[in-house]
Structure formats: C-alpha cells, structure tokens
NUMI-68197 format. One record per residue: residue number from 1; residue in one letter; x, y, z of N, C-alpha, C, CB in turn. Coordinates in Angstrom, 2 decimals, always signed. Glycine has a CB too. Layout:
{NUM; a; {X; Y; Z}; {X; Y; Z}; {X; Y; Z}; {X; Y; Z}};
...
***
This chain:
{1; m; {+21.43; -39.07; +90.20}; {+20.69; -38.75; +91.46}; {+20.66; -37.13; +91.46}; {+21.46; -39.42; +92.86}};
{2; h; {+19.30; -37.19; +91.76}; {+18.94; -35.56; +91.37}; {+19.35; -34.73; +92.76}; {+17.01; -35.27; +90.97}};
{3; k; {+19.26; -33.61; +92.38}; {+19.28; -32.67; +93.21}; {+18.61; -31.58; +93.45}; {+20.04; -32.41; +93.18}};
{4; t; {+18.19; -31.86; +94.76}; {+17.06; -31.13; +95.16}; {+17.34; -29.76; +95.39}; {+16.50; -31.67; +96.28}};
{5; v; {+16.16; -29.00; +94.60}; {+16.62; -27.33; +94.77}; {+15.57; -26.59; +96.03}; {+16.31; -26.34; +92.98}};
{6; k; {+16.18; -26.02; +96.42}; {+15.49; -25.81; +97.59}; {+14.43; -24.25; +96.98}; {+16.81; -25.57; +99.08}};
{7; k; {+13.33; -24.15; +97.46}; {+12.73; -23.25; +97.32}; {+12.34; -22.09; +98.21}; {+12.03; -23.72; +96.96}};
{8; r; {+13.06; -20.86; +97.69}; {+12.96; -19.98; +98.49}; {+11.44; -19.24; +98.35}; {+14.15; -19.16; +98.28}};
{9; p; {+11.03; -18.99; +99.68}; {+10.15; -18.45; +99.88}; {+9.83; -16.98; +99.01}; {+10.27; -18.45; +101.13}};
{10; a; {+8.41; -16.73; +98.21}; {+8.45; -15.39; +97.66}; {+8.14; -14.61; +98.28}; {+7.91; -15.15; +96.75}};
{11; k; {+8.99; -13.32; +97.84}; {+8.85; -12.19; +98.62}; {+7.73; -11.18; +98.47}; {+9.94; -11.58; +98.50}};
{12; i; {+7.38; -10.46; +99.23}; {+5.74; -10.19; +98.96}; {+6.36; -8.71; +99.12}; {+4.22; -10.89; +100.24}};
{13; f; {+6.46; -7.41; +98.08}; {+6.94; -6.58; +98.52}; {+5.91; -5.34; +98.54}; {+8.08; -6.52; +97.92}};
{14; i; {+5.35; -4.61; +99.48}; {+4.39; -3.95; +99.68}; {+4.80; -2.54; +99.29}; {+3.95; -4.18; +100.95}};
{15; r; {+4.25; -1.92; +98.44}; {+4.56; -0.63; +98.24}; {+3.81; +0.48; +99.03}; {+4.43; -0.43; +96.93}};
{16; q; {+4.40; +1.28; +99.51}; {+3.88; +2.35; +100.68}; {+3.67; +2.90; +99.59}; {+4.75; +3.13; +101.98}};
{17; s; {+2.50; +3.85; +99.51}; {+1.73; +5.24; +99.33}; {+2.14; +6.24; +99.83}; {+0.55; +5.31; +99.74}};
{18; r; {+2.83; +7.19; +98.88}; {+3.05; +8.43; +98.96}; {+1.82; +9.15; +99.64}; {+3.39; +8.90; +97.66}};
{19; k; {+2.27; +10.08; +100.23}; {+1.76; +11.29; +101.11}; {+1.35; +12.62; +100.73}; {+2.65; +11.57; +101.92}};
{20; a; {+2.44; +12.50; +99.28}; {+2.37; +14.04; +98.93}; {+3.12; +14.08; +97.27}; {+3.41; +15.10; +100.31}};
{21; l; {+2.65; +14.97; +96.94}; {+2.99; +15.19; +95.13}; {+4.63; +15.94; +95.35}; {+1.48; +16.69; +94.06}};
{22; t; {+5.10; +15.41; +94.28}; {+6.45; +16.01; +94.00}; {+6.22; +17.31; +93.27}; {+7.39; +15.04; +93.13}};
{23; l; {+7.37; +18.48; +93.08}; {+7.45; +19.24; +92.39}; {+6.87; +19.16; +91.16}; {+8.38; +19.44; +92.42}};
{24; p; {+7.63; +18.56; +90.29}; {+7.36; +18.24; +88.78}; {+5.73; +17.72; +88.45}; {+8.47; +16.96; +88.33}};
{25; e; {+5.28; +16.81; +89.38}; {+3.88; +16.58; +89.02}; {+2.95; +17.70; +89.55}; {+3.43; +15.23; +89.57}};
{26; v; {+3.47; +18.96; +90.56}; {+2.49; +19.71; +90.81}; {+2.38; +20.57; +89.53}; {+2.67; +20.42; +92.09}};
{27; i; {+3.70; +20.93; +88.82}; {+3.91; +22.26; +87.79}; {+3.40; +21.10; +86.82}; {+5.76; +23.22; +87.47}};
{28; v; {+3.51; +19.95; +86.14}; {+2.78; +19.42; +85.22}; {+1.15; +19.64; +85.63}; {+3.25; +17.96; +85.09}};
{29; a; {+0.81; +19.19; +86.59}; {-0.68; +19.52; +86.59}; {-1.41; +20.87; +86.30}; {-1.06; +19.24; +87.78}};
{30; a; {-0.53; +21.65; +86.99}; {-0.95; +23.05; +86.97}; {-0.97; +23.54; +85.51}; {+0.02; +23.94; +87.86}};
{31; l; {+0.06; +22.92; +84.60}; {+0.44; +23.31; +83.30}; {-1.33; +22.98; +82.93}; {+1.94; +22.28; +82.43}};
{32; l; {-1.55; +21.64; +82.57}; {-2.66; +21.02; +82.02}; {-4.20; +21.59; +82.26}; {-2.56; +19.71; +82.49}};
{33; l; {-4.07; +22.26; +83.67}; {-5.23; +22.83; +84.04}; {-5.19; +24.22; +83.74}; {-5.50; +22.60; +85.36}};
{34; s; {-4.11; +24.85; +83.02}; {-4.25; +26.24; +82.52}; {-4.74; +25.93; +81.20}; {-2.91; +27.15; +82.53}};
{35; i; {-4.11; +25.08; +80.94}; {-4.37; +24.63; +78.80}; {-5.73; +24.58; +78.98}; {-3.67; +22.68; +77.83}};
{36; a; {-6.24; +24.04; +79.88}; {-7.48; +23.55; +80.02}; {-8.58; +24.31; +79.95}; {-7.55; +23.00; +81.01}};
{37; l; {-8.26; +25.52; +81.11}; {-8.87; +26.65; +81.45}; {-9.28; +27.90; +80.56}; {-8.16; +27.03; +82.31}};
{38; v; {-8.37; +27.55; +79.58}; {-8.44; +29.14; +78.86}; {-9.78; +28.68; +77.74}; {-6.52; +29.78; +77.79}};
{39; p; {-9.71; +28.10; +77.33}; {-11.11; +27.39; +76.20}; {-12.20; +27.29; +76.84}; {-10.98; +25.80; +75.59}};
{40; i; {-11.90; +27.29; +78.10}; {-13.80; +27.35; +79.00}; {-14.17; +28.14; +79.23}; {-14.26; +26.90; +80.26}};
{41; l; {-12.80; +29.38; +79.93}; {-13.38; +30.68; +79.78}; {-13.70; +31.66; +78.82}; {-12.91; +31.18; +80.30}};
{42; k; {-13.05; +31.49; +77.72}; {-13.54; +32.00; +76.31}; {-14.67; +31.24; +75.88}; {-12.45; +31.88; +75.20}};
{43; a; {-15.26; +30.27; +76.45}; {-16.53; +29.90; +76.27}; {-17.44; +30.13; +76.90}; {-16.66; +29.01; +76.19}};
{44; l; {-17.41; +30.56; +78.19}; {-18.21; +31.18; +79.28}; {-18.23; +32.75; +78.75}; {-17.45; +30.95; +80.91}};
{45; t; {-17.70; +33.54; +78.41}; {-17.31; +34.76; +78.20}; {-18.61; +34.68; +76.99}; {-15.53; +35.05; +77.83}};
{46; q; {-17.76; +33.91; +75.77}; {-18.87; +34.44; +74.67}; {-20.47; +34.10; +75.17}; {-18.57; +33.58; +73.07}};
{47; v; {-20.69; +32.90; +75.71}; {-22.05; +32.64; +76.29}; {-22.51; +33.50; +77.30}; {-22.13; +31.37; +76.82}};
{48; n; {-22.21; +34.50; +77.67}; {-22.72; +35.62; +78.82}; {-22.66; +36.88; +77.89}; {-21.60; +35.82; +80.38}};
{49; m; {-21.68; +37.18; +76.77}; {-22.15; +38.36; +75.95}; {-23.43; +37.90; +74.92}; {-20.78; +38.95; +75.03}};
{50; n; {-23.74; +36.26; +74.54}; {-24.79; +36.39; +73.89}; {-26.43; +36.36; +74.67}; {-24.54; +35.38; +72.95}};
{51; s; {-25.76; +36.13; +75.84}; {-26.97; +36.22; +76.61}; {-27.83; +37.51; +76.52}; {-26.62; +36.01; +77.95}};
{52; v; {-26.90; +38.70; +76.84}; {-27.11; +40.02; +76.85}; {-27.67; +40.59; +75.79}; {-26.11; +40.59; +77.07}};
{53; i; {-27.27; +40.02; +74.60}; {-27.93; +40.43; +73.35}; {-29.08; +39.65; +73.22}; {-27.10; +40.29; +72.14}};
{54; i; {-29.23; +38.15; +73.53}; {-30.75; +37.82; +73.22}; {-31.67; +38.80; +74.35}; {-31.08; +35.93; +73.49}};
{55; d; {-31.22; +39.00; +75.57}; {-31.88; +39.58; +76.36}; {-33.11; +40.79; +75.67}; {-30.80; +40.08; +77.24}};
{56; r; {-31.37; +41.71; +75.49}; {-32.07; +42.96; +74.70}; {-32.72; +42.74; +73.84}; {-31.38; +43.84; +74.16}};
{57; k; {-32.75; +41.89; +72.82}; {-33.52; +41.70; +71.46}; {-35.14; +41.32; +72.02}; {-32.73; +40.26; +70.40}};
{58; t; {-35.10; +40.53; +73.01}; {-36.06; +39.87; +73.82}; {-37.32; +41.13; +74.41}; {-35.10; +39.09; +75.15}};
{59; q; {-36.48; +42.01; +75.23}; {-37.08; +42.93; +75.98}; {-37.57; +44.04; +74.67}; {-35.96; +43.53; +77.24}};
{60; s; {-36.89; +44.36; +73.50}; {-37.39; +44.91; +72.51}; {-38.44; +44.60; +71.93}; {-36.73; +44.95; +71.83}};
{61; l; {-38.76; +43.44; +71.53}; {-39.56; +42.77; +70.99}; {-40.68; +42.71; +71.52}; {-39.18; +41.82; +70.79}};
{62; c; {-41.10; +42.81; +72.93}; {-42.36; +42.87; +73.64}; {-42.47; +44.00; +73.99}; {-42.56; +42.08; +74.68}};
{63; l; {-41.37; +45.34; +73.92}; {-42.02; +46.48; +73.81}; {-42.27; +46.53; +72.60}; {-41.45; +47.53; +74.25}};
{64; a; {-42.27; +46.25; +71.71}; {-42.48; +46.85; +70.00}; {-44.26; +46.39; +69.98}; {-41.17; +45.66; +68.37}};
{65; q; {-44.02; +45.19; +70.18}; {-45.41; +44.59; +70.39}; {-46.71; +45.17; +71.37}; {-45.09; +43.29; +70.92}};
{66; a; {-46.00; +45.55; +72.60}; {-47.02; +46.43; +73.17}; {-47.48; +47.65; +72.46}; {-46.57; +46.84; +74.37}};
{67; k; {-46.73; +48.22; +71.75}; {-46.87; +49.65; +71.49}; {-47.82; +49.06; +70.23}; {-45.31; +50.75; +71.18}};
{68; l; {-47.63; +48.09; +69.21}; {-48.92; +47.73; +68.49}; {-49.97; +47.20; +68.87}; {-48.77; +47.08; +67.69}};
{69; n; {-50.15; +46.58; +70.14}; {-51.09; +45.99; +70.64}; {-51.76; +47.62; +71.07}; {-50.64; +44.72; +71.81}};
{70; q; {-51.32; +48.43; +71.58}; {-51.88; +49.94; +71.98}; {-52.24; +50.31; +70.95}; {-51.01; +51.01; +72.57}};
{71; l; {-51.94; +50.54; +69.41}; {-52.40; +51.25; +68.29}; {-53.22; +50.50; +67.53}; {-51.42; +51.72; +67.53}};
{72; q; {-53.06; +49.07; +68.14}; {-54.67; +48.26; +67.64}; {-55.99; +48.46; +68.17}; {-54.68; +46.81; +67.90}};
{73; a; {-55.79; +48.94; +69.58}; {-56.80; +48.89; +70.42}; {-57.08; +50.68; +70.11}; {-56.36; +48.21; +72.14}};
{74; k; {-56.32; +51.50; +69.71}; {-56.78; +52.78; +69.88}; {-57.78; +52.22; +68.58}; {-55.58; +54.26; +69.79}};
{75; s; {-56.76; +52.24; +67.33}; {-57.91; +51.97; +65.71}; {-59.36; +51.50; +66.25}; {-57.26; +50.34; +64.40}};
{76; i; {-59.61; +50.88; +66.95}; {-61.41; +50.29; +67.13}; {-61.84; +51.49; +67.75}; {-61.86; +48.70; +68.32}};
{77; h; {-61.25; +52.19; +68.40}; {-62.37; +53.33; +69.09}; {-62.04; +54.76; +68.19}; {-62.00; +53.65; +71.12}};
{78; d; {-60.99; +54.96; +67.21}; {-60.86; +56.29; +66.60}; {-60.23; +56.20; +65.82}; {-60.49; +57.27; +67.16}};
{79; f; {-60.16; +55.32; +64.24}; {-59.15; +55.07; +63.72}; {-58.67; +56.39; +63.27}; {-59.29; +54.10; +62.82}};
{80; n; {-59.07; +57.22; +62.61}; {-58.47; +58.82; +62.50}; {-57.43; +58.94; +63.14}; {-59.30; +59.96; +63.03}};
{81; s; {-57.14; +58.67; +64.32}; {-56.34; +58.91; +65.75}; {-55.05; +58.61; +65.46}; {-56.79; +58.00; +67.04}};
{82; i; {-55.01; +57.47; +64.63}; {-53.74; +56.82; +64.87}; {-52.51; +57.73; +63.66}; {-54.02; +54.90; +64.53}};
{83; i; {-51.84; +58.37; +63.91}; {-50.71; +59.03; +63.20}; {-49.49; +58.92; +63.50}; {-50.80; +60.17; +63.19}};
{84; t; {-48.53; +59.40; +62.54}; {-47.11; +59.21; +63.12}; {-47.08; +60.35; +64.56}; {-45.77; +59.67; +61.72}};
{85; p; {-46.21; +59.87; +65.51}; {-46.14; +60.61; +66.68}; {-45.21; +61.72; +66.63}; {-45.82; +59.80; +67.71}};
{86; t; {-45.43; +62.47; +67.33}; {-44.44; +63.80; +67.24}; {-44.22; +64.28; +68.52}; {-45.02; +65.05; +66.39}};
{87; p; {-42.87; +63.91; +69.04}; {-41.84; +63.49; +68.05}; {-42.09; +62.10; +68.03}; {-40.32; +63.84; +68.39}};
{88; n; {-41.10; +62.12; +67.08}; {-41.44; +60.46; +66.65}; {-40.64; +59.26; +67.72}; {-40.73; +60.16; +64.80}};
{89; d; {-40.01; +59.48; +68.25}; {-38.91; +58.82; +69.34}; {-39.58; +59.00; +70.69}; {-37.29; +59.66; +69.38}};
{90; e; {-39.86; +57.97; +71.31}; {-40.38; +57.94; +72.53}; {-39.80; +56.81; +73.10}; {-41.78; +57.96; +72.58}};
{91; v; {-39.86; +57.05; +74.86}; {-38.86; +56.49; +75.49}; {-40.14; +55.13; +76.19}; {-37.88; +57.80; +76.68}};
{92; l; {-39.62; +53.85; +75.67}; {-40.89; +52.74; +76.00}; {-40.63; +52.28; +77.10}; {-41.12; +51.50; +75.09}};
{93; s; {-39.52; +52.01; +78.06}; {-39.25; +51.55; +79.25}; {-39.45; +52.37; +80.54}; {-38.06; +51.19; +79.16}};
{94; v; {-39.43; +52.08; +81.64}; {-39.13; +52.85; +82.66}; {-38.03; +53.31; +83.01}; {-39.43; +52.45; +83.48}};
{95; s; {-36.79; +52.18; +82.96}; {-35.63; +52.64; +83.06}; {-35.10; +53.90; +82.29}; {-34.98; +51.66; +82.83}};
{96; g; {-35.92; +54.21; +80.97}; {-35.60; +54.95; +79.38}; {-34.44; +54.73; +79.07}; {-35.70; +56.51; +79.18}};
{97; s; {-33.90; +53.28; +78.78}; {-32.94; +52.71; +77.90}; {-33.36; +52.46; +77.06}; {-32.31; +51.83; +78.13}};
{98; y; {-34.58; +51.68; +76.75}; {-35.24; +51.44; +75.76}; {-36.14; +52.83; +75.08}; {-36.04; +50.30; +76.21}};
{99; r; {-35.98; +53.10; +73.74}; {-36.95; +53.89; +72.67}; {-37.12; +52.76; +71.80}; {-36.31; +55.34; +71.82}};
{100; g; {-38.43; +54.02; +71.22}; {-39.52; +53.55; +69.57}; {-39.19; +54.46; +69.25}; {-41.28; +53.32; +69.30}};
{101; r; {-39.59; +53.89; +67.64}; {-40.35; +54.97; +66.84}; {-41.00; +54.28; +65.77}; {-39.42; +56.13; +66.24}};
{102; t; {-42.04; +55.10; +65.98}; {-43.51; +54.85; +65.15}; {-43.46; +55.25; +63.77}; {-44.78; +55.69; +65.76}};
{103; t; {-44.36; +54.45; +62.59}; {-44.58; +55.39; +61.60}; {-45.57; +54.93; +60.90}; {-43.52; +55.69; +60.81}};
{104; v; {-46.60; +55.69; +60.82}; {-48.09; +55.40; +60.36}; {-47.79; +55.85; +58.78}; {-49.49; +56.45; +61.29}};
{105; s; {-48.29; +55.11; +57.76}; {-48.43; +55.74; +56.54}; {-50.18; +55.07; +56.16}; {-46.95; +55.25; +55.34}};
{106; d; {-50.56; +56.32; +55.64}; {-51.86; +56.07; +55.62}; {-52.42; +56.22; +53.72}; {-52.57; +57.30; +56.83}};
{107; s; {-53.17; +55.00; +53.15}; {-53.61; +54.98; +52.26}; {-55.29; +54.85; +52.26}; {-52.88; +54.15; +51.74}};
{108; g; {-56.33; +55.74; +52.92}; {-57.35; +55.73; +53.06}; {-58.16; +54.36; +54.19}; {-57.59; +55.86; +51.73}};
{109; d; {-58.89; +53.81; +54.13}; {-59.14; +52.60; +55.04}; {-58.37; +51.64; +55.18}; {-60.11; +52.00; +54.81}};
{110; l; {-56.97; +51.78; +54.53}; {-55.61; +50.66; +55.22}; {-54.58; +51.88; +55.83}; {-54.51; +49.44; +53.64}};
{111; k; {-54.08; +51.35; +57.35}; {-52.92; +52.08; +57.37}; {-51.73; +50.91; +57.82}; {-53.12; +53.41; +58.43}};
{112; t; {-50.81; +51.45; +57.09}; {-49.35; +50.85; +57.84}; {-48.76; +51.36; +58.84}; {-48.27; +50.82; +57.10}};
{113; i; {-48.36; +50.78; +59.95}; {-47.76; +50.78; +60.73}; {-46.35; +50.08; +60.97}; {-48.50; +50.60; +61.29}};
{114; k; {-45.76; +50.70; +61.42}; {-43.80; +50.46; +61.44}; {-43.53; +50.60; +63.12}; {-42.59; +52.16; +60.36}};
{115; v; {-43.00; +50.02; +63.57}; {-42.49; +49.90; +65.07}; {-40.76; +49.63; +65.53}; {-43.35; +48.62; +65.63}};
{116; e; {-40.20; +50.12; +65.38}; {-38.79; +50.07; +65.82}; {-38.52; +50.40; +67.23}; {-38.02; +50.96; +65.03}};
{117; v; {-37.41; +49.29; +67.76}; {-37.62; +49.42; +68.92}; {-35.80; +49.45; +69.09}; {-38.70; +48.23; +69.63}};
{118; g; {-35.14; +49.35; +70.17}; {-34.33; +49.60; +70.70}; {-33.34; +50.08; +71.60}; {-34.38; +49.60; +70.42}};
{119; m; {-32.54; +49.50; +72.49}; {-31.64; +49.92; +73.35}; {-30.96; +51.68; +73.21}; {-30.58; +48.80; +73.16}};
{120; h; {-31.44; +52.51; +73.81}; {-30.47; +53.75; +73.29}; {-29.29; +53.69; +74.27}; {-31.26; +55.39; +73.35}};
{121; r; {-28.30; +53.62; +73.22}; {-27.02; +53.63; +74.06}; {-26.28; +54.91; +73.88}; {-26.08; +52.46; +73.69}};
{122; n; {-26.58; +55.60; +72.94}; {-26.02; +57.24; +72.99}; {-26.35; +58.39; +73.74}; {-26.19; +57.80; +71.92}};
{123; p; {-25.84; +58.83; +74.76}; {-26.02; +59.35; +76.10}; {-25.85; +60.83; +75.30}; {-24.82; +58.79; +77.50}};
{124; n; {-25.30; +60.87; +74.02}; {-25.35; +62.52; +73.44}; {-26.47; +62.74; +72.68}; {-24.12; +62.99; +72.45}};
{125; s; {-27.52; +61.97; +72.46}; {-28.77; +61.68; +71.45}; {-29.74; +61.87; +72.12}; {-28.95; +60.36; +70.82}};
{126; t; {-30.85; +62.13; +71.96}; {-31.99; +61.77; +72.31}; {-32.81; +61.39; +71.72}; {-32.39; +62.33; +72.75}};
{127; t; {-32.26; +60.66; +70.42}; {-33.06; +60.07; +69.16}; {-32.38; +58.43; +69.54}; {-32.55; +60.93; +67.25}};
{128; l; {-33.43; +57.20; +68.73}; {-32.95; +56.35; +68.55}; {-32.29; +56.28; +66.98}; {-33.80; +55.55; +68.99}};
{129; d; {-31.10; +56.05; +67.44}; {-30.20; +56.00; +65.70}; {-30.39; +54.30; +65.16}; {-27.86; +56.41; +65.91}};
{130; d; {-30.21; +54.67; +63.99}; {-30.41; +53.21; +63.37}; {-29.97; +52.29; +63.65}; {-30.19; +53.00; +62.38}};
{131; d; {-28.46; +52.33; +63.78}; {-27.19; +50.81; +64.69}; {-27.86; +50.77; +65.89}; {-25.07; +51.21; +65.19}};
{132; e; {-28.67; +51.17; +67.00}; {-29.52; +51.19; +68.04}; {-30.60; +50.31; +67.96}; {-29.95; +52.36; +68.22}};
{133; i; {-31.44; +49.81; +67.15}; {-32.93; +49.47; +66.79}; {-32.22; +47.99; +66.52}; {-33.89; +50.46; +65.30}};
{134; e; {-32.78; +47.30; +67.25}; {-33.28; +45.90; +67.54}; {-34.49; +45.31; +66.64}; {-33.75; +45.89; +69.00}};
{135; v; {-35.55; +45.69; +66.64}; {-36.36; +45.28; +66.53}; {-37.35; +46.04; +65.84}; {-36.50; +44.89; +67.44}};
{136; i; {-37.69; +45.33; +64.42}; {-38.77; +46.40; +63.45}; {-40.27; +45.29; +63.34}; {-37.87; +46.83; +61.34}};
{137; l; {-41.27; +46.06; +63.86}; {-42.36; +45.43; +63.70}; {-43.22; +45.77; +62.47}; {-43.01; +45.59; +64.82}};
{138; q; {-43.76; +45.64; +61.71}; {-45.13; +46.03; +60.79}; {-46.22; +45.49; +60.91}; {-45.06; +45.86; +59.52}};
{139; t; {-47.20; +46.21; +60.75}; {-48.42; +45.56; +60.36}; {-49.40; +46.39; +59.73}; {-49.01; +44.97; +61.43}};
{140; q; {-50.60; +45.68; +59.33}; {-51.45; +46.71; +58.62}; {-52.66; +46.61; +59.53}; {-51.79; +46.40; +56.94}};
{141; i; {-53.46; +47.88; +59.65}; {-54.77; +47.93; +60.08}; {-55.83; +48.35; +58.99}; {-54.80; +48.84; +61.19}};
{142; a; {-57.41; +47.90; +59.36}; {-58.22; +48.29; +58.47}; {-58.91; +48.87; +59.33}; {-58.80; +47.43; +57.63}};
{143; r; {-59.66; +50.12; +58.56}; {-60.91; +50.58; +59.12}; {-61.98; +49.48; +59.03}; {-61.38; +51.85; +58.39}};
{144; r; {-62.52; +49.85; +60.31}; {-63.52; +48.82; +60.65}; {-64.95; +49.38; +59.84}; {-63.69; +48.68; +62.46}};
{145; l; {-65.95; +48.60; +59.66}; {-66.94; +49.28; +58.71}; {-68.22; +49.50; +59.83}; {-67.37; +48.20; +57.19}};
{146; p; {-69.26; +50.21; +59.69}; {-70.28; +50.61; +60.68}; {-70.69; +49.87; +60.94}; {-71.13; +51.33; +60.55}};
***
C-alpha cells in the first residue's frame, strides 16, 4: 500500500528592503568614487590649460593678421612709407597684454613684412621676449604700377 505524503504549503519569503546602507558599503562606495574622480579631475585641468593656450594663440593670430592688413592697406597709398617701425615693439591690444614686433625688409619693388605677436608676460621688460611669441606671419607686398 502506498503511503500518502502530505504536501506542505510552500512558504513564501518576502524580503524586506533595507532603508540604509551599512558603513562598509559607504566606505567602499566612497573609495570607488575617489579613485574614479582623480583621472577625471586631471583631464579637466588639462583641457582647461589647453583652452587657455588656444585662446592666447587665436588672439595673437587675429592681432597679427590685423597688423598685416593695416600695412597692406597703407602700401596701396604710399608704398615707401612701409618701414620697420621704431620702437619695433608695440602694444596691439587694449589691455596692453599683447605686443607685436614688425620687421620690414626692402628689396626694391618688393617688401617682405614679418609680424610677430604674443602675450607679454614679463613685467620687468617693455619689449616682447622671444619665448613670448605665439604667432609669426610673413608676407610680401609688391609695388603697384602706376
């Protein structure tokens, strides 16, 4: 004869959710965040430094191009008036932080103009130092025939 086995009803366990984190969990989470934040902050610092350098070079380029345009316009009216200015260094920005150096070499009907611009960072000097130069533009202008 067969014995009948009584089946017990299945117990359903309902797990109650926790309302707070334990101290070890908080410490591990803080450690993981601090490890992840270090490279992110280093990258942001580098991006900011690169942005400042690009801004300085862009400003120098705009000022150098403006100086070249000024000299080219001047050459249309009076070709012989384009000479290397004295003093050679001049302030090119309203704030006075950007300076430029213009050099003109003359070979008859052709003049070579070189404009060097950079951010002036040396308070002890009134001239643009070679290590401060950000942009160098050079062009040639020919005398217009009458």
